[in-house]
C-alpha positions as CSV (number, residue, x, y, z in Angstrom):
1,X,25.9,-58.0,10.5
2,X,23.0,-61.0,9.9
3,X,19.8,-59.2,9.0
4,X,16.9,-58.7,11.9
5,X,14.6,-61.9,9.6
6,X,17.8,-64.1,9.9
7,X,18.1,-63.9,14.0
8,X,16.4,-67.3,15.2
9,X,15.5,-67.4,18.4
10,X,17.9,-69.8,19.8
11,X,20.6,-67.1,19.0
12,X,18.4,-64.2,20.6
13,X,17.8,-66.3,23.6
14,X,21.7,-66.9,23.5
15,X,22.1,-63.4,23.3
16,X,19.5,-62.3,26.4
17,X,21.3,-64.5,29.0
18,X,24.6,-63.4,28.0
19,X,23.4,-60.1,28.4
20,X,21.5,-60.7,31.5
21,X,24.8,-62.2,33.4
22,X,26.6,-59.3,32.1
23,X,24.2,-56.7,33.7
24,X,23.6,-59.3,37.3
25,X,27.4,-59.0,37.7
26,X,27.1,-55.2,37.5
27,X,24.6,-54.1,39.0
28,X,23.3,-56.7,41.2
29,X,19.7,-56.5,40.7
30,X,17.8,-58.8,38.8
31,X,15.2,-56.2,38.6
32,X,17.6,-53.2,36.7
33,X,19.1,-56.7,35.3
34,X,16.0,-57.1,33.6
35,X,15.1,-53.5,32.5
36,X,19.1,-53.4,31.1
37,X,18.5,-56.8,28.6
38,X,15.3,-54.8,27.4
39,X,17.3,-51.7,26.7
40,X,19.8,-53.6,24.7
41,X,17.9,-56.1,22.8
42,X,15.8,-53.1,22.0
43,X,18.4,-50.9,20.8
44,X,20.5,-53.8,18.7
45,X,17.3,-54.1,16.9
46,X,16.9,-50.4,16.2
47,X,20.3,-50.8,14.5
48,X,19.3,-53.2,13.2
49,X,16.3,-52.1,11.2
50,X,17.8,-48.3,10.7
51,X,21.2,-48.6,10.0
52,X,22.1,-52.5,9.7
53,X,26.0,-51.3,10.5
54,X,28.3,-53.5,9.0
55,X,29.8,-55.8,12.5
56,X,31.3,-59.2,11.6
57,X,30.4,-60.5,15.5
58,X,27.5,-59.9,16.6
59,X,27.6,-60.9,20.1
60,X,30.2,-58.3,20.4
61,X,28.2,-55.8,19.4
62,X,25.5,-56.5,21.6
63,X,27.7,-56.7,24.7
64,X,28.9,-53.1,23.6
65,X,25.6,-51.9,23.9
66,X,25.1,-53.4,26.8
67,X,28.0,-51.7,28.2
68,X,26.6,-48.4,27.4
69,X,22.9,-49.7,29.0
70,X,25.0,-50.9,32.1
71,X,26.7,-46.9,32.6
72,X,23.9,-45.8,32.0
73,X,21.9,-47.4,34.7
74,X,25.0,-46.7,36.8
75,X,24.7,-42.9,36.3
76,X,21.2,-43.0,36.7
77,X,21.7,-44.4,40.0
78,X,23.9,-42.2,41.0
79,X,21.9,-39.4,40.4
80,X,18.9,-40.7,42.0
81,X,17.7,-39.7,46.1
82,X,15.9,-41.7,47.8
83,X,12.5,-39.9,48.9
84,X,13.0,-40.5,52.3
85,X,16.1,-39.5,52.4
86,X,15.3,-36.2,50.5
87,X,12.4,-35.5,52.9
88,X,14.3,-36.4,56.3
89,X,17.8,-34.0,55.2
90,X,15.2,-30.8,54.8
91,X,16.1,-29.0,58.0
92,X,12.2,-27.6,57.2
93,X,11.0,-31.3,56.5
94,X,7.9,-30.6,58.8
95,X,4.9,-33.2,59.8
96,X,4.9,-36.5,57.5
97,X,2.6,-35.4,54.2
98,X,0.7,-38.3,54.4
99,X,-0.5,-37.5,58.0
100,X,-1.0,-34.1,56.9
101,X,-3.3,-35.2,54.5
102,X,-5.4,-37.3,56.5
103,X,-6.8,-35.5,59.4
104,X,-7.8,-36.6,63.0
105,X,-11.6,-37.2,62.4
106,X,-11.4,-39.0,59.2
107,X,-8.4,-41.7,61.3
108,X,-11.5,-41.6,63.9
109,X,-13.7,-42.5,60.9
110,X,-11.9,-45.4,59.8
111,X,-11.3,-47.0,63.1
112,X,-14.8,-47.1,63.2
113,X,-15.8,-48.1,60.4
114,X,-13.3,-51.2,60.5
115,X,-14.4,-51.7,64.0
116,X,-17.4,-52.6,62.8
117,X,-16.5,-55.3,60.3
118,X,-16.0,-59.2,61.4
119,X,-12.7,-60.0,62.2
120,X,-12.2,-62.5,59.4
121,X,-13.6,-59.5,57.2
122,X,-10.3,-57.1,58.3
123,X,-8.2,-59.8,58.0
124,X,-8.8,-60.5,54.7
125,X,-8.1,-56.3,54.1
126,X,-5.2,-56.3,56.3
127,X,-3.9,-59.3,54.5
128,X,-5.0,-57.9,50.9
129,X,-4.4,-54.0,51.7
130,X,-1.0,-54.1,54.2
131,X,0.8,-57.1,53.2
132,X,-0.2,-57.1,49.4
133,X,-1.2,-60.6,49.1
134,X,-3.1,-61.3,45.9
135,X,-6.8,-63.1,47.0
136,X,-5.8,-66.5,46.0
137,X,-2.8,-66.1,48.8
138,X,-4.9,-64.8,51.2
139,X,-7.4,-67.8,50.5
140,X,-4.5,-69.9,51.0
141,X,-3.6,-68.5,54.1
142,X,-7.1,-68.3,56.1
143,X,-7.5,-72.0,54.4
144,X,-10.6,-71.0,52.3
145,X,-11.8,-71.3,48.8
146,X,-10.4,-68.3,46.5
147,X,-14.0,-67.4,45.3
148,X,-14.9,-67.6,48.5
149,X,-12.2,-65.0,49.5
150,X,-13.2,-62.7,46.7
151,X,-16.2,-62.2,47.4
152,X,-15.5,-61.8,51.4
153,X,-12.9,-59.4,50.5
154,X,-15.8,-57.5,47.8
155,X,-18.7,-56.8,50.3
156,X,-15.8,-56.3,53.4
157,X,-14.8,-53.3,51.2
158,X,-18.4,-52.5,49.9
159,X,-19.6,-52.6,54.4
160,X,-16.3,-50.7,54.8
161,X,-17.1,-48.1,52.8
162,X,-21.0,-47.5,53.8
163,X,-19.6,-47.3,57.4
164,X,-16.8,-44.9,56.5
165,X,-19.7,-42.7,55.1
166,X,-22.0,-43.4,57.9
167,X,-19.0,-42.1,61.2
168,X,-17.7,-39.1,59.0
169,X,-21.2,-38.0,58.7
170,X,-21.3,-37.6,62.6
171,X,-17.9,-37.9,63.9
172,X,-17.4,-39.0,67.3
173,X,-15.8,-35.8,68.7
174,X,-19.0,-34.0,68.0
175,X,-20.6,-33.7,71.4
176,X,-24.2,-35.5,72.1
177,X,-26.7,-33.7,71.3
178,X,-29.2,-32.9,73.2
179,X,-32.5,-31.9,73.5
180,X,-32.2,-27.8,74.2
181,X,-36.1,-27.3,74.1
182,X,-37.0,-28.8,77.4
183,X,-34.6,-26.2,79.3
184,X,-36.5,-23.2,77.4
185,X,-38.5,-21.4,79.7
186,X,-42.1,-21.3,77.5
187,X,-44.6,-18.7,79.4
188,X,-47.4,-18.2,77.9
189,X,-48.0,-14.9,75.8
190,X,-50.6,-12.6,77.9
191,X,-53.5,-12.5,76.1
192,X,-55.0,-9.2,75.2
193,X,-58.2,-8.4,75.4
């Protein structure tokens, strides 16, 4: 087997593309395939550095490592149960943890704070946080310059924070303050004399 320093960049790229193709065929997931490529090459480099095994065909050696890594991924996928499925399968699942975490008063405060923002500010925040768009993508969608969208987003978040804190201090569900002093009868104290 060649030493680590003897591998040319084109040899590494050939190995990388071969392992990627092998992983894509086996897993049918580009992200998982890329992880297999990284793990396989890391293991191969470690073997070259530490053990320096006597192997005549580097490609076959790396393919063998890739088969082991792919098998590890398959085993991990079988053991992994999606979180939604594990919670849904429980008889005592109870309410959604997010709804438990956020109180009704906080939801009301967020709605009130959002209502105070301009329509454009709300749209920028919606595109950024609910659709996951980058500022450049939001700018393209709104036909505005990137710098303006970044600045508006920053300012909108600050206005939202202030409005939320203000709304949280005086919740909507609290009764309106009344002047109870007006109803208290004040009888003049008798002067002793």
